[in-house]
C-alpha positions in Angstrom: 240.3 228.2 145.9 239.2 227.2 142.4 241.2 226.5 139.2 238.8 228.5 137.1 236.1 231.1 137.8 233.7 232.0 135.0 231.8 235.3 135.4 228.4 235.2 133.8 226.0 232.2 133.1 224.6 233.1 129.7 225.1 230.8 126.8 228.8 231.6 126.5 229.6 231.1 130.2 227.4 228.0 130.3 229.0 226.5 127.2 232.5 227.1 128.6 231.5 225.6 131.9 230.2 222.5 130.2 233.4 222.2 128.1 235.6 222.6 131.2 233.6 219.9 133.0 235.2 217.4 130.7 238.5 218.0 132.6 239.8 217.4 136.1 239.7 221.0 137.2 237.7 222.8 139.9 235.3 225.3 138.2 233.0 228.0 139.7 230.4 230.0 137.8 229.3 233.3 139.3 226.0 234.8 138.1 224.5 238.1 139.4 220.9 237.0 138.6 218.7 234.5 140.3 218.9 232.1 137.3 221.1 231.3 134.4 220.6 232.7 130.9 218.5 235.6 132.2 220.0 238.4 130.0 220.8 238.4 126.3 220.5 234.6 126.2 216.8 234.7 127.0 215.8 237.7 124.9 217.0 237.1 121.3 215.9 235.8 118.0 216.8 232.2 118.8 218.5 231.8 115.3 221.3 229.4 114.6 222.8 231.5 111.8 224.3 229.8 108.8 227.4 232.0 108.6 226.9 233.9 105.4 226.5 237.4 107.0 229.7 238.2 109.0 232.5 239.9 107.1 235.1 237.5 105.9 238.2 237.2 108.0 236.5 238.3 111.2 236.2 236.2 114.4 232.4 236.3 113.8 232.8 234.6 110.4 235.2 232.0 111.7 233.2 231.1 114.8 229.8 231.3 113.3 230.7 228.8 110.6 232.3 226.4 113.1 229.5 226.8 115.7 226.8 226.1 113.1 228.4 222.8 112.3 228.6 221.8 116.0 225.1 222.8 117.0 223.2 219.7 116.1 225.5 217.4 118.0 225.4 219.6 121.1 221.6 219.8 121.1 221.2 216.0 120.5 223.5 215.3 123.5 221.6 217.7 125.7 218.1 217.0 124.6 217.5 220.6 123.4 214.9 221.5 120.8 216.5 222.5 117.5 214.9 222.7 114.1 216.8 223.1 110.8 214.3 225.2 108.9 216.7 227.3 106.9 216.6 231.1 106.3 215.7 233.4 103.4 217.2 236.9 103.1 214.8 238.8 100.9 215.5 241.7 98.5 212.6 243.8 97.2 214.3 246.4 94.9 217.5 247.0 92.9 219.4 248.6 95.7 218.7 245.6 98.0 219.5 243.2 95.1 223.0 244.8 94.8 223.5 244.4 98.6 222.3 240.8 98.4 224.8 240.1 95.7 227.6 241.4 97.9 226.3 239.4 100.8 226.4 236.3 98.7 230.0 236.8 97.8 230.9 237.3 101.5 228.9 234.2 102.4 230.7 232.1 99.7 234.0 233.4 101.0 233.1 232.3 104.5 232.2 228.8 103.2 228.5 229.0 103.9 226.3 226.7 101.8 224.1 229.3 100.3 222.5 230.1 96.9 220.6 233.0 95.3 217.1 232.0 94.3 214.6 233.7 92.0 211.3 235.3 93.1 209.4 232.4 91.6 211.3 229.8 93.6 211.1 232.0 96.7 207.3 232.0 96.6 207.2 228.3 96.1 209.3 227.8 99.2 207.6 230.6 101.2 204.1 231.5 100.0 203.7 234.3 102.7 206.7 236.3 101.5 205.9 239.8 100.2 204.8 240.1 96.6 207.5 242.8 96.2 210.3 240.3 96.7 212.6 240.0 93.7 215.1 237.4 94.9 216.6 236.0 98.0 219.6 234.2 99.6 218.6 230.6 100.6 220.7 229.4 103.6 219.6 225.8 104.3 221.9 225.2 107.3 220.2 228.0 109.4 218.0 226.8 112.2 216.0 227.8 115.3 216.7 226.7 118.8 215.0 226.9 122.2 217.5 229.4 123.8 216.1 229.2 127.3 216.4 225.4 127.3 219.8 225.5 125.8 221.5 227.5 128.6 219.8 225.5 131.3 220.9 222.2 129.6 224.5 223.4 129.2 224.7 224.4 132.9 222.8 221.3 134.1 225.2 219.1 132.3 228.2 221.1 133.6 226.9 220.7 137.2 226.2 217.0 136.6 229.9 216.7 135.8 231.1 218.7 138.9 231.0 222.4 138.1 229.8 224.6 140.9 227.2 227.4 140.3 226.6 230.4 142.6 223.6 232.6 141.8 222.9 236.1 143.0 226.6 236.8 143.3 227.4 240.0 141.5 231.1 240.6 141.0 232.3 243.8 142.6 236.0 243.7 142.0 239.0 241.6 140.8 242.6 241.8 141.9 245.6 239.7 141.0 248.3 238.6 143.5 251.1 236.7 141.8 249.4 233.9 139.8 246.1 234.1 141.7 243.1 236.2 141.1 240.9 237.3 143.9 237.3 237.8 142.8 235.1 239.9 145.2 231.3 239.5 145.0 228.4 241.0 147.0 228.5 237.9 149.3 232.2 237.0 149.6 235.5 236.4 147.8 236.9 233.5 145.7 240.3 232.7 144.3 241.4 231.1 141.1 244.3 230.8 138.7 242.1 231.6 135.7 239.2 234.0 135.3 236.9 234.0 132.2 234.9 237.1 131.6 231.5 236.1 130.1 229.5 239.0 131.5 227.8 240.1 128.3 226.7 243.8 128.5 228.6 244.1 131.7 231.8 242.5 130.4 233.4 245.9 129.9 233.0 246.6 133.7 234.6 243.2 134.5 237.5 243.8 132.1 238.1 247.2 133.7 238.6 245.8 137.2 241.8 244.1 136.1 243.0 245.4 132.7 244.8 248.7 132.2 243.2 249.0 128.8 239.6 250.0 129.5 236.9 248.6 127.3 233.5 250.0 126.5 230.6 247.7 125.8 227.5 249.5 124.7 224.1 247.9 125.2 222.0 247.8 122.0 218.3 247.1 122.6 216.1 245.0 120.3 212.3 245.0 120.8 210.1 242.1 119.6 206.5 240.9 119.2 205.5 237.3 120.0 202.6 235.8 118.2 200.7 232.8 119.6 200.7 229.5 117.8 197.7 229.2 115.6 196.4 226.5 113.2 196.4 228.4 110.0 199.5 228.1 107.8 202.0 230.9 108.1 205.8 231.5 107.7 207.8 228.3 107.8 211.4 229.7 107.3 213.3 232.5 109.0 212.8 235.6 106.8 215.5 238.2 107.0 215.6 241.7 105.6 218.8 242.8 103.8 221.2 243.7 106.7 222.2 247.3 107.4 224.8 249.0 109.6 222.4 248.4 112.6 222.5 244.6 112.1 220.5 241.9 110.4 217.3 243.9 110.5 213.8 242.9 111.4 213.0 239.2 110.9 209.8 237.1 110.8 210.4 233.6 112.1 208.8 230.6 113.7 210.0 229.4 117.0 210.6 225.8 118.1 207.2 225.8 119.8 205.1 227.1 116.9 205.0 230.7 118.0 206.3 233.5 115.8 208.8 236.3 116.4 208.8 239.6 114.7 211.7 242.0 115.4 214.1 243.2 116.6 214.6 246.9 116.6 218.2 248.1 117.1 218.9 251.2 119.2 221.7 252.0 121.6 220.6 252.7 125.2 222.4 254.1 128.2 221.5 251.6 130.8 222.4 247.9 131.0 219.0 247.4 132.8 216.9 249.2 130.1 214.6 246.3 128.9 211.4 248.3 128.4 209.4 248.5 125.2 207.7 251.5 123.6 204.9 252.0 121.1 206.8 254.0 118.6 209.6 251.5 118.3 207.3 248.6 118.1 205.2 250.3 115.4 208.4 250.7 113.4 209.2 247.0 113.9 205.8 246.1 112.3 206.5 248.6 109.5 209.8 247.0 108.7 208.3 243.5 108.9 205.9 244.4 106.1 208.9 244.5 103.9 209.1 240.7 104.3 205.4 239.7 104.4 202.2 241.2 103.2 200.2 239.8 106.0 200.8 239.9 109.8 198.1 238.3 112.0 198.3 240.9 114.7 195.2 239.4 116.4 197.6 236.7 117.7 200.1 239.0 119.4 200.5 237.8 123.0 203.6 239.6 124.2 206.2 242.3 123.5 209.7 242.1 125.0 213.2 243.4 124.5 216.7 242.2 124.9 220.1 243.9 125.0 223.1 243.0 122.8 226.7 243.6 123.9 228.2 245.9 121.2 231.9 246.5 120.9 233.1 249.3 118.6 235.2 246.9 116.7 232.0 245.4 115.4 233.5 242.0 116.0 233.8 239.5 118.8 236.8 240.4 121.0 238.3 237.3 122.6 241.7 238.0 124.2 243.8 237.6 127.3 245.1 241.0 128.3 246.4 239.8 131.6 247.9 236.3 132.0 245.1 234.0 133.2 242.4 236.5 132.5 240.3 235.7 129.4 237.8 238.2 127.9 234.7 237.4 125.9 233.7 240.9 124.7 231.2 242.0 122.1 229.5 238.6 121.9 226.3 239.8 120.1 224.7 238.2 117.0 225.8 235.6 115.8 226.9 234.8 119.4 224.3 232.1 120.0 225.2 230.3 116.8 228.9 230.7 117.5 228.7 229.5 121.1 229.9 225.9 120.6 233.0 227.2 118.7 233.6 230.0 121.3 233.5 227.3 124.0 236.2 225.3 122.2 238.3 228.4 121.6 238.1 229.1 125.4 239.5 225.7 126.2 242.5 226.3 124.0 243.2 229.6 125.8 242.8 227.9 129.2 245.3 225.2 128.1 247.9 228.0 127.7 247.6 228.7 131.4 247.0 225.4 133.2 247.1 221.7 132.4 243.8 220.1 131.4 243.5 216.3 132.0 240.4 214.7 130.7 238.1 212.8 133.1 237.4 209.2 132.3 233.9 209.4 133.5 232.7 212.6 131.8 229.1 212.3 130.5 228.2 214.7 127.7 224.5 213.9 128.0 221.8 215.1 130.4 218.7 213.2 131.4 216.0 213.9 128.8 213.2 216.2 129.7 209.6 215.0 130.1 207.6 216.5 127.2 204.2 215.0 128.0 202.3 216.9 125.2 204.5 215.3 122.6 204.0 211.7 123.7 201.8 209.2 122.0 198.6 208.5 124.0 199.9 205.0 125.1 203.2 206.4 126.4 201.4 209.3 128.2 199.0 206.8 129.9 202.0 204.6 131.0 203.8 207.7 132.5 200.6 208.8 134.3 200.2 205.3 135.7 203.7 205.5 137.1 203.3 209.1 138.5 199.8 210.7 138.6 201.4 214.2 138.6 202.0 213.8 134.9 198.2 213.6 134.4 197.5 216.9 136.2 197.5 219.8 133.8 198.8 223.1 135.3 199.2 225.1 132.1 196.4 224.8 129.6 197.9 227.0 126.9 201.2 225.0 126.6 199.8 221.7 127.9 202.3 221.4 130.8 201.8 219.0 133.7 202.6 219.2 137.4 205.1 216.3 137.0 207.1 218.3 134.5 207.2 221.4 136.8 208.3 219.3 139.8 211.0 217.6 137.7 212.5 220.9 136.5 212.7 222.2 140.1 214.7 219.2 141.3 217.3 218.9 138.6 220.8 220.4 138.8 220.4 224.0 137.9 216.7 223.7 138.9 214.1 226.4 138.8 213.7 228.6 141.9 211.3 231.2 140.5 208.2 231.5 138.4 210.2 232.7 135.4 212.7 229.9 136.0 209.9 227.3 135.6 208.6 229.2 132.6 212.0 229.1 130.8 212.4 225.4 131.5 209.0 223.8 130.7 207.0 226.7 129.3 204.0 227.4 131.7 203.3 231.2 131.2 204.5 231.3 127.6 201.0 230.8 126.1 198.0 233.0 125.3 197.0 233.8 128.9 200.7 234.6 129.8 200.4 233.0 133.1 196.9 234.2 134.1 195.7 230.7 134.7 198.9 228.8 135.7 200.9 231.3 137.7 199.2 230.6 141.1 199.6 226.9 140.5 203.3 227.3 139.7 203.7 229.4 142.9 202.1 226.7 145.0 204.3 223.9 143.5 207.4 226.0 144.1 206.3 226.5 147.7 205.6 222.8 148.2 208.8 221.6 146.6 211.2 224.2 148.0 209.6 224.7 151.5 208.8 228.4 150.9 205.9 230.6 151.8 204.0 232.3 148.9 205.3 235.7 149.9 208.8 234.5 149.5 208.4 233.4 145.9 210.0 235.7 143.3 208.8 236.1 139.8 212.4 236.5 138.6 215.2 238.2 140.4 215.5 239.2 144.0 212.8 241.4 145.2 210.3 240.6 142.3 207.7 239.3 144.8 204.3 238.5 143.4 202.6 238.6 146.8 203.3 241.2 149.4 201.3 240.0 152.5 198.3 238.0 153.5 195.0 239.6 152.9 192.9 237.1 154.8 193.3 235.4 158.1 194.3 231.8 158.5 191.6 229.2 157.9 
């Protein structure tokens, strides 16, 4: 029996879990995948939006503005990489200029600190912007974050403060008996007085188990290119196209690790598992990106990927409690990442309406800082290696990740259990070779630290085995 069950361990579920860990309540997080943050939260643009884009008066506008203001403190407490690089929304013709002017009015109504700048100033700020640009909205409070690290950090801190996480537990049904919810999963059943639905593209399914009003969440796919980091100068701000009915459009943006993202597309798909990419869509992504820049160094492309957004026909976030004690987080698409700290606070208020929340005296909002060996001065690196030689053994050449960092990320709360889990936490496999060099080394470390055999190591979720069987006899 738990006080609160959270369904889904993406950025929204993890944020709410961390916020609830401040209080003297028993909290369980159920996640269908083999790791946290493995759906929308690990396949997005990684932008902390400034708040100028949502329509005034919507939940998106309210929570985006509040979340943006809260982000820096949250990332500082959790040792998460965040860079305040600002964004530029670029117009290239009269029609787009008119749309930009309307966007500016909406942004000012929302309270976003933005300004319209001339083409001349735009090119001073961003030399790589297209020569067709006529003016832009400058949003200095926009930023970029490491989204993989963020979700892990939130859940790790929640678990440090007593929250329980169960992975590979897909919810198959919910029933209410009096004041108690019974939540059925593939592996068992759990009870709680409050259930919070943070299941992303599957949140409609979870709602429909318990709510007479059925909800439809449509998955909307976005496909991206990833460019390797390279020494030559390139884009230093997030560049947005003028938004359309499909969303914010294609962007060109740096990441916190010096890579570059180009995308996303925006098309509805039938399946919540459709995460494939296709040449026609990606060709169109590049075509749209050329509206922002005149030069795209395609020789540095190292990966394509896609992510799904949870679209609700209202076009807004839908946060409600249709059944006493059952709280919905529906339609949390962009700017859901930027809004997540504020959504977490809103959830606390809704839980207070159901049960009493008493603050813990010993709650710790900080997690132990990560080791980031490749950022350390030589003297500090040498001192660390003298303490533990594993920090001197390089296992990922592209991203300069050591064995010590990999071992550390496995043994933390919310630790890595798969190759992708290690990749999301400390980056081996994110570089130019995409794991060609380091993947066997990561598998061996996982085996050594978790007591597994190589054939039992998954790349990501259950059944994603890298090795099938031995091909040679024992030596």
